[in-house]
C-alpha positions in Angstrom: -49.0 -9.4 -6.7 -52.7 -8.6 -6.8 -54.8 -11.5 -5.7 -57.7 -10.4 -7.7 -55.6 -10.5 -10.9 -54.4 -13.9 -9.9 -58.0 -15.2 -9.4 -58.9 -13.9 -12.9 -55.8 -15.5 -14.4 -56.7 -18.8 -12.8 -60.3 -18.7 -13.9 -59.2 -18.0 -17.6 -56.5 -20.6 -17.5 -58.7 -23.4 -16.2 -61.7 -22.5 -18.4 -59.5 -22.1 -21.5 -61.1 -18.8 -22.6 -61.6 -15.3 -21.5 -65.4 -15.7 -21.9 -65.3 -18.9 -19.8 -63.3 -17.2 -17.1 -65.7 -14.3 -17.1 -68.7 -16.7 -16.7 -67.0 -18.5 -13.9 -66.3 -15.2 -12.0 -69.7 -13.7 -12.9 -68.2 -10.6 -14.3 -68.1 -9.1 -17.9 -65.8 -10.4 -20.6 -64.4 -6.9 -21.3 -63.6 -6.5 -17.5 -61.7 -9.8 -17.6 -59.7 -8.8 -20.7 -58.8 -5.4 -19.1 -57.7 -7.0 -15.8 -55.6 -9.6 -17.6 -53.8 -7.0 -19.7 -53.1 -5.0 -16.5 -51.7 -8.1 -14.8 -49.4 -9.0 -17.8 -48.2 -5.4 -17.9 -47.4 -5.4 -14.2 -45.5 -8.7 -14.5 -43.8 -7.7 -17.8 -44.7 -11.1 -19.2 -47.4 -12.5 -21.5 -49.4 -15.1 -19.8 -51.6 -16.2 -22.7 -51.4 -16.5 -26.4 -54.7 -15.2 -27.7 -56.1 -17.7 -30.3 -59.1 -17.4 -32.7 -60.9 -19.7 -30.2 -59.9 -19.3 -26.7 -56.4 -18.8 -25.2 -53.3 -20.9 -24.6 -50.9 -20.5 -21.7 -47.4 -19.3 -22.5 -44.4 -20.8 -20.7 -44.7 -18.1 -18.1 -48.4 -18.7 -17.7 -47.8 -22.4 -17.2 -45.3 -21.7 -14.4 -47.6 -19.2 -12.8 -50.6 -21.6 -12.9 -48.8 -23.9 -10.5 -48.4 -21.2 -7.9 -51.9 -19.7 -8.6 -53.4 -23.1 -7.7 -51.4 -23.3 -4.5 -52.3 -19.8 -3.5 -56.0 -20.4 -4.3 -55.9 -23.6 -2.2 -54.2 -21.7 0.7 -56.8 -18.9 0.5 -59.6 -21.5 0.6 -58.1 -23.2 3.6 -57.7 -19.8 5.3 -61.3 -19.0 4.7 -62.4 -22.4 6.0 -60.3 -22.0 9.1 -61.7 -18.6 9.8 -65.2 -19.9 9.3 -64.6 -22.7 11.7 -63.2 -20.2 14.2 -66.3 -18.0 13.8 -68.5 -21.1 14.4 -66.2 -22.3 17.2 -65.5 -25.5 15.4 -61.7 -25.0 15.7 -59.3 -22.9 17.7 -57.4 -22.8 21.0 -58.2 -21.5 24.4 -55.2 -20.7 26.7 -56.4 -19.9 30.2 -54.2 -19.1 33.2 -55.6 -19.5 36.7 -54.4 -19.0 40.2 -54.5 -22.0 42.4 -57.9 -21.7 44.0 -59.7 -20.9 40.8 -57.8 -23.4 38.7 -58.3 -26.3 41.1 -61.8 -25.7 42.5 -63.7 -23.7 40.0 -62.5 -24.4 36.5 -62.5 -28.2 36.1 -66.3 -28.5 35.8 -66.6 -25.3 33.8 -64.0 -26.4 31.2 -65.6 -29.8 31.0 -68.8 -28.1 30.0 -67.0 -25.9 27.5 -65.4 -28.9 26.0 -68.8 -30.7 25.7 -70.3 -27.6 24.0 -67.4 -26.9 21.6 -65.4 -30.2 21.2 -63.3 -28.8 18.4 -61.6 -26.2 20.6 -58.2 -27.2 22.1 -58.1 -26.1 25.8 -54.8 -25.4 27.7 -55.1 -24.5 31.4 -52.0 -23.4 33.3 -52.3 -23.2 37.1 -49.9 -21.0 39.0 -49.9 -18.2 41.5 -51.2 -14.8 40.6 -47.8 -13.3 40.0 -46.8 -16.0 37.4 -50.2 -15.7 35.6 -49.8 -12.0 35.2 -46.3 -12.4 33.9 -47.5 -14.9 31.3 -50.3 -12.5 30.3 -47.7 -9.8 29.7 -45.8 -12.2 27.5 -49.0 -12.8 25.5 -48.8 -16.6 26.0 -52.3 -16.7 27.6 -55.6 -15.4 26.3 -57.1 -14.8 29.7 -56.1 -15.0 33.4 -58.4 -15.7 36.3 -56.8 -14.6 39.6 -57.5 -13.8 43.2 -54.7 -11.3 43.8 -54.3 -7.6 43.1 -53.5 -6.3 39.6 -51.2 -3.3 39.6 -49.7 -3.4 36.1 -51.1 -0.7 33.7 -50.7 -3.0 30.7 -53.3 -5.4 32.2 -57.0 -4.9 32.5 -58.8 -6.6 35.4 -62.6 -7.0 35.7 -64.3 -8.6 38.7 -66.3 -11.7 37.7 -67.2 -13.0 41.2 -66.5 -12.8 44.9 -64.9 -15.4 47.1 -64.8 -15.6 50.9 -61.7 -16.6 53.0 -62.3 -18.7 56.1 -60.1 -19.8 59.0 -59.6 -23.6 59.2 -58.2 -25.8 61.9 -58.0 -29.4 62.8 -61.1 -30.7 64.7 -59.0 -31.2 67.9 -57.4 -27.7 67.8 -57.7 -25.9 71.1 -59.7 -23.1 69.5 -62.2 -25.4 67.7 -65.7 -24.7 68.9 -64.7 -21.4 70.6 -67.0 -18.5 70.1 -66.0 -14.8 69.9 -62.5 -15.3 68.6 -60.7 -12.2 67.4 -58.2 -11.6 64.6 -55.6 -10.7 67.2 -56.0 -14.2 68.8 -55.4 -15.8 65.4 -52.2 -13.7 65.0 -50.9 -15.4 68.2 -51.4 -18.9 66.7 -49.0 -20.8 64.3 -50.4 -20.0 60.9 -49.7 -21.6 57.5 -49.9 -19.5 54.4 -49.3 -19.8 50.7 -46.0 -18.7 49.2 -45.1 -15.1 48.5 -46.7 -14.1 45.1 -49.9 -16.0 45.9 -53.1 -14.0 45.5 -54.5 -15.5 48.7 -51.4 -14.5 50.7 -51.5 -10.9 49.2 -55.1 -10.4 50.2 -54.3 -11.6 53.8 -51.3 -9.5 54.2 -53.1 -6.5 52.8 -55.9 -7.0 55.3 -53.6 -7.4 58.3 -51.7 -4.2 57.3 -55.0 -2.2 57.1 -55.8 -3.3 60.6 -52.4 -2.5 62.0 -51.6 -6.2 62.8 -48.4 -8.1 62.1 -48.0 -11.8 61.7 -45.2 -14.0 60.4 -46.4 -17.3 59.1 -45.0 -20.4 60.8 -44.9 -22.1 57.5 -45.2 -21.1 53.8 -46.4 -23.8 51.4 -46.8 -23.8 47.7 -50.3 -25.1 47.4 -53.7 -25.2 49.1 -53.8 -29.0 49.2 -50.6 -29.1 51.2 -51.9 -26.4 53.5 -55.1 -28.3 54.2 -53.3 -31.6 54.9 -50.8 -29.8 57.3 -53.6 -28.1 59.1 -55.5 -31.3 59.5 -52.4 -32.9 60.9 -52.2 -30.2 63.6 -49.5 -27.9 62.2 -51.5 -24.8 62.9 -54.4 -22.8 61.4 -54.8 -21.2 58.0 -57.0 -18.8 55.9 -58.1 -20.4 52.7 -60.9 -20.0 50.2 -64.2 -21.4 51.3 -64.3 -23.1 47.9 -61.3 -25.1 48.7 -62.5 -26.9 51.8 -66.0 -28.0 50.9 -65.3 -31.7 51.0 -63.0 -31.6 54.1 -65.7 -29.7 56.1 -68.3 -32.3 55.0 -65.9 -35.2 56.0 -65.1 -33.6 59.3 -61.3 -33.5 58.7 -61.3 -29.7 59.1 -63.4 -27.3 60.9 -64.0 -23.5 60.6 -63.1 -21.1 63.4 -65.6 -18.4 64.1 -63.9 -15.1 64.2 -66.1 -12.1 65.1 -64.1 -9.4 63.4 -63.2 -11.3 60.2 -65.5 -11.0 57.3 -63.0 -11.3 54.5 -64.3 -11.3 51.0 -62.1 -10.9 48.0 -62.9 -10.2 44.3 -62.0 -12.7 41.7 -60.5 -11.0 38.7 -60.7 -11.8 35.0 -57.4 -10.3 33.6 -56.2 -9.7 30.0 -53.8 -7.5 28.1 -55.4 -4.1 28.0 -55.6 -3.7 24.2 -55.9 -7.3 23.2 -58.9 -8.2 21.1 -60.8 -11.3 22.4 -61.4 -14.0 19.9 -64.7 -15.8 19.6 -63.2 -18.7 21.4 -62.4 -16.5 24.4 -65.7 -14.7 24.3 -67.6 -18.0 24.4 -65.6 -19.0 27.5 -66.3 -15.6 29.2 -70.1 -16.0 28.5 -70.1 -19.4 30.0 -68.1 -18.2 33.0 -70.6 -15.4 33.6 -73.6 -17.7 33.4 -72.2 -20.5 35.5 -69.9 -19.1 38.2 -71.2 -15.7 39.3 -74.2 -17.2 41.2 -72.4 -20.3 42.3 -69.7 -18.7 44.5 
């Protein structure tokens, strides 16, 4: 069914005449008459009785009027919704973030986004890099922010910032305060790492492999907070994001170990389905991310 024909039918039905419908639609009366005849021919039904003055709906026309009004209302609601999306007055932002980014970078950023665009529903899922990439492939997320490597051809990854990994220990650890430490010395220490699939762990394992070193973690934990607490309790050392230990270093519950041959920086990736078009809601988030985070890390 042609929506243009339906709009003409509705205008004529509600105005009571072909001339009234033409005036309402700002088109000529002959054009309206022609379109109505084409519509009736297509349907195989007469929609109006033509009277000396005006028109009158037939039984078929009365039935169609009910649906025409519903369709017009739905069309108007769709146009309003799209206008709100264009103006960022409505919509949904589904972000997936690996642990470091989700816990230490995004909370303040999403609060700012919410203040700027209060009509947007925000959903943040925090999981390791492997899980986030899987959910992107399922198309259940608009955007992923991860620390790990991206190796799937269906995903596009762009670097939005750089993070630095540091070695942490308890203040009373026997290496605390020592100068000139080497990576080999660290490999001889009990070390706590994130679980397999974590972006941080992938970066560390890749770095050790490149340097021809091997190390089996003494403990694998599913979150950075658990690692920090275990290290502070004396369970061993760990490599974590510098972003994750700001408050602990300030409080003195953790210290950094100075390692001469370790300058480990890692890119932070913005990941999406390769051919997925970004909505205005997502574009606004990316612009905010670019302005606020690139210089802060």
